[in-house]
C-alpha positions as CSV (number, residue, x, y, z in Angstrom):
1,X,107.3,95.6,66.5
2,X,104.8,93.2,68.0
3,X,106.4,93.3,71.4
4,X,106.4,97.1,71.3
5,X,102.6,97.1,70.7
6,X,102.0,94.6,73.5
7,X,104.1,96.6,75.9
8,X,102.1,99.7,75.0
9,X,98.8,98.0,75.6
10,X,100.0,96.4,78.9
11,X,101.0,99.7,80.5
12,X,98.2,101.5,82.3
13,X,97.4,104.9,81.0
14,X,97.5,107.9,83.3
15,X,93.7,108.1,83.2
16,X,93.3,104.4,84.2
17,X,95.3,104.6,87.4
18,X,93.2,107.2,89.3
19,X,90.1,105.3,88.3
20,X,91.5,102.1,89.8
21,X,92.4,104.0,93.0
22,X,88.9,105.6,93.3
23,X,87.3,102.2,93.1
24,X,88.7,101.5,96.6
25,X,86.2,104.1,98.0
26,X,82.6,102.9,97.9
27,X,80.6,104.8,95.2
28,X,77.9,105.7,97.8
29,X,80.5,107.6,99.9
30,X,82.1,109.3,96.9
31,X,78.8,110.4,95.4
32,X,77.5,111.3,98.9
33,X,80.6,113.5,99.4
34,X,79.9,115.3,96.2
35,X,76.3,116.0,97.2
36,X,77.5,117.1,100.7
37,X,79.4,119.8,98.8
38,X,76.3,120.6,96.8
39,X,74.4,121.1,100.0
40,X,77.1,123.5,101.4
41,X,77.2,125.5,98.1
42,X,73.4,125.7,98.2
43,X,73.5,127.1,101.7
44,X,76.2,129.6,101.0
45,X,74.2,131.0,98.1
46,X,71.2,131.4,100.4
47,X,72.7,132.8,103.6
48,X,69.2,133.2,105.1
49,X,69.1,129.4,105.4
50,X,71.8,129.7,108.1
51,X,69.6,131.9,110.4
52,X,68.2,128.9,112.2
53,X,71.8,127.7,113.2
54,X,73.4,131.1,113.7
55,X,71.2,134.0,114.7
56,X,68.2,132.1,116.2
57,X,70.1,130.3,118.9
58,X,71.9,133.5,119.9
59,X,68.6,135.3,120.2
60,X,67.2,132.5,122.4
61,X,70.2,132.7,124.6
62,X,70.1,136.5,125.0
63,X,66.4,136.5,125.7
64,X,66.3,133.8,128.2
65,X,69.4,134.9,130.0
66,X,68.6,138.6,130.3
67,X,64.8,138.4,130.5
68,X,64.4,135.4,132.8
69,X,67.8,135.1,134.4
70,X,67.2,137.5,137.2
71,X,63.9,135.9,138.1
72,X,65.2,132.3,137.9
73,X,68.7,132.5,139.3
74,X,69.0,135.9,140.8
75,X,71.2,137.4,138.2
76,X,71.8,136.8,134.4
77,X,75.4,135.7,134.8
78,X,74.5,132.9,137.2
79,X,71.7,131.8,135.0
80,X,74.0,131.9,131.9
81,X,76.1,129.1,133.5
82,X,73.0,126.9,133.8
83,X,71.3,127.9,130.5
84,X,74.1,127.8,127.9
85,X,74.5,124.0,127.8
86,X,70.7,123.6,127.5
87,X,70.3,126.2,124.8
88,X,73.2,124.5,122.9
89,X,71.2,121.3,122.9
90,X,68.1,123.2,121.8
91,X,69.9,124.9,118.9
92,X,71.1,121.6,117.4
93,X,67.7,120.1,117.9
94,X,66.0,122.9,116.0
95,X,68.8,122.7,113.3
96,X,68.0,119.0,112.8
97,X,64.5,120.0,111.6
98,X,66.2,121.3,108.4
99,X,67.0,117.8,107.2
100,X,63.4,116.8,106.8
101,X,62.4,120.1,105.3
102,X,65.3,120.0,102.7
103,X,64.4,116.4,101.7
104,X,60.8,117.3,101.2
105,X,61.7,120.3,99.1
106,X,63.9,118.1,96.9
107,X,61.0,115.7,96.4
108,X,58.8,118.6,95.4
109,X,61.3,120.1,92.9
110,X,61.9,116.7,91.2
111,X,65.6,116.6,92.1
112,X,65.2,112.9,93.1
113,X,64.1,112.1,89.5
114,X,67.2,113.9,88.2
115,X,69.5,111.9,90.5
116,X,67.9,108.7,89.2
117,X,68.8,109.6,85.7
118,X,72.5,110.0,86.7
119,X,75.0,107.2,87.2
120,X,75.2,107.8,91.0
121,X,74.5,105.6,94.0
122,X,70.9,105.5,95.1
123,X,71.9,106.2,98.7
124,X,74.1,109.3,97.7
125,X,71.3,112.0,97.9
126,X,70.3,110.8,101.4
127,X,73.9,110.7,102.6
128,X,74.6,114.1,101.0
129,X,71.7,115.8,102.7
130,X,72.5,114.4,106.2
131,X,76.2,115.0,105.8
132,X,75.7,118.6,104.9
133,X,73.4,119.0,107.9
134,X,76.1,117.6,110.2
135,X,78.3,120.5,109.3
136,X,75.3,122.8,110.1
137,X,75.1,121.3,113.6
138,X,78.8,121.8,114.1
139,X,78.5,125.4,113.0
140,X,75.6,126.0,115.4
141,X,77.5,124.4,118.3
142,X,80.7,126.4,117.8
143,X,78.8,129.7,117.4
144,X,77.0,129.0,120.7
145,X,80.2,128.3,122.6
146,X,81.9,131.4,121.2
147,X,78.9,133.7,122.0
148,X,78.5,132.1,125.5
149,X,82.2,132.7,126.3
150,X,81.9,136.3,125.1
151,X,78.9,136.8,127.4
152,X,80.8,135.5,130.4
153,X,80.3,131.7,130.4
154,X,83.3,130.0,132.1
155,X,84.2,126.4,131.5
156,X,85.2,124.7,134.7
157,X,86.9,121.8,132.8
158,X,89.6,121.4,130.2
159,X,89.5,121.6,126.4
160,X,88.9,117.8,126.0
161,X,85.6,117.8,127.9
162,X,84.5,120.8,125.8
163,X,85.2,119.0,122.6
164,X,83.6,115.8,124.0
165,X,80.4,117.6,124.9
166,X,80.1,119.1,121.4
167,X,80.6,115.6,119.9
168,X,77.9,114.2,122.2
169,X,75.5,116.9,121.1
170,X,76.2,116.4,117.4
171,X,75.8,112.6,117.7
172,X,72.4,113.2,119.4
173,X,71.3,115.6,116.7
174,X,72.5,113.2,114.0
175,X,70.2,110.5,115.5
176,X,67.3,113.0,115.7
177,X,67.7,114.0,112.1
178,X,66.8,110.5,111.0
179,X,63.4,111.0,112.6
180,X,62.9,114.3,110.8
181,X,64.1,112.5,107.6
182,X,61.2,110.0,108.0
183,X,58.8,113.0,108.4
184,X,60.2,114.7,105.3
185,X,59.7,111.5,103.3
186,X,56.1,111.0,104.5
187,X,54.7,114.6,104.3
188,X,54.4,116.2,100.9
189,X,54.5,119.9,101.9
190,X,57.8,121.4,103.3
191,X,55.8,123.9,105.4
192,X,53.8,121.1,106.9
193,X,57.1,119.3,107.7
194,X,58.4,122.3,109.5
195,X,55.2,122.9,111.4
196,X,54.9,119.3,112.6
197,X,58.6,119.3,113.5
198,X,58.3,122.4,115.6
199,X,55.2,120.9,117.3
200,X,57.4,117.9,118.2
201,X,60.4,119.8,119.4
202,X,58.7,122.3,121.6
203,X,57.5,119.7,124.2
204,X,60.9,118.0,124.0
205,X,62.8,121.3,124.8
206,X,60.5,123.1,127.2
207,X,59.5,119.9,129.0
208,X,63.1,119.3,130.0
209,X,65.9,120.6,132.1
210,X,67.1,122.9,129.3
211,X,65.9,126.1,131.0
212,X,65.1,125.1,134.6
213,X,65.9,122.2,137.0
214,X,63.5,119.3,137.1
215,X,63.0,119.8,140.9
216,X,61.0,123.0,140.2
217,X,58.4,121.3,138.1
218,X,55.1,119.6,139.1
219,X,55.5,115.9,139.7
220,X,53.9,114.8,136.4
221,X,56.1,117.1,134.4
222,X,59.2,116.3,136.4
223,X,58.6,112.6,135.7
224,X,58.7,113.3,132.0
225,X,61.7,115.7,132.2
226,X,63.8,113.2,134.1
227,X,63.6,110.6,131.3
228,X,63.5,113.1,128.4
229,X,66.5,112.5,126.1
230,X,66.9,116.3,125.7
231,X,67.3,116.6,129.5
232,X,69.9,113.9,129.5
233,X,71.8,115.7,126.8
234,X,71.7,119.0,128.7
235,X,72.8,117.4,131.9
236,X,75.6,115.7,130.1
237,X,76.9,119.0,128.8
238,X,76.6,120.6,132.2
239,X,78.7,117.8,133.7
240,X,81.3,118.1,131.0
241,X,81.5,121.9,131.0
242,X,80.8,122.8,134.6
243,X,81.9,119.7,136.5
244,X,79.6,117.2,138.3
245,X,78.1,113.9,137.2
246,X,79.2,112.9,133.8
247,X,79.1,109.1,133.4
248,X,75.3,108.6,134.0
249,X,74.0,111.4,131.8
250,X,76.5,110.7,129.0
251,X,75.7,107.0,129.0
252,X,72.0,107.8,129.0
253,X,72.1,110.2,126.0
254,X,74.3,107.8,124.1
255,X,71.8,105.0,124.7
256,X,69.0,107.3,123.5
257,X,71.0,108.2,120.5
258,X,71.5,104.5,119.6
259,X,67.8,103.7,120.1
260,X,66.6,106.6,118.0
261,X,68.9,105.7,115.2
262,X,68.0,102.1,115.5
263,X,64.4,102.8,115.1
264,X,64.3,105.7,112.5
265,X,67.3,105.1,110.3
266,X,66.0,101.8,108.8
267,X,62.6,103.3,108.3
268,X,64.1,106.4,106.6
269,X,66.2,104.2,104.3
270,X,63.2,102.0,103.4
271,X,61.0,105.1,102.7
272,X,63.8,106.7,100.7
273,X,64.2,103.7,98.4
274,X,60.4,103.6,97.9
275,X,60.2,107.3,97.1
276,X,63.4,107.5,95.0
């Protein structure tokens, strides 16, 4: 009888085995994945939150191609070939603003205090917010490529460069979102976060090669546009989608991505720990 009792105790119960397997995955990743799902559910229940990654980039593309295309390139179709890669970069850049705004809103509503009362990793809310926004960037990029192809954009390269270009843009947006995360953790009002973010992104996008070549600009603006990371991202996409120089612009935008993350990610984590 004693041996029977000991055998029963020694055998793991069905509820113990999954718990042992789940411990292999770090708690920050498991909890962060759950909060990524929370962010996606929150977005689906507020479809208007997707306007900045779905409808707004399409409106930008249509307006610039069909209003300015004839004046800049002679006809809209020719300008579409130049403008689409740049507008794709602009769309994910604007979408990255949402990370800082969302974090600021969570701070205002007290959701951070609720997370602190739960047995979850301290880093999970930050990872969840950024992870959900990565899916928004991917959604925006895919929509832009589909709409561009429907309007007549023609890829001069194969499927692999197209996917590589989208990956480069998402990596660049991921780095930028850390900067907006810092802003969202420093500024108290979500509207102020959005206003300041727009004020930052407008010179980055319009003072670049997103809409026109740098050669058409005055020398002082051309000097800035040539080193602007947004210009590097747009030129990298043009090389990957239309053919032309690829190695130099891709290397440049990846270096900018690493530098931006190296500066802002540690600051964002330190501020988050202090605020949360």
